N, C-alpha and C positions, 0 to 999 in steps of 0.2 A: 709571848711564846715561852720565855722561861718560866712564867707562873704556870703555865699550863703543864710544862715537862715536871714541875716539882709536884704538882697535884697527881698526875698520872704516875709518878715514881712513889708518891705516898700510897695511892690506891692500888697500883700494880708493881709492886717492886721487882717481882720476877721478870714482868715484861720489860721493864726497863733495862734489866740485865740483858734480856735476848736483844733489844734494840741495839744495845752497846756491841754485842757480839756481832750483829749484823753489819754495823758500821765498821768494825774492825776488819771482818771478812770483805768488806767492800775495799777498804784500803789496800789490804793485801793483794786482792785480785788487780787492784788499779797499779800498784808499784810492780807487779809482776805482768 
């Protein structure tokens, strides 16, 4: 799993940032 994330981050760094933003957004929605 972690290896896959590393490869996807290297191939699609922008997408990795988007995924992080989505996760943060979910956390915000969950806390509120």
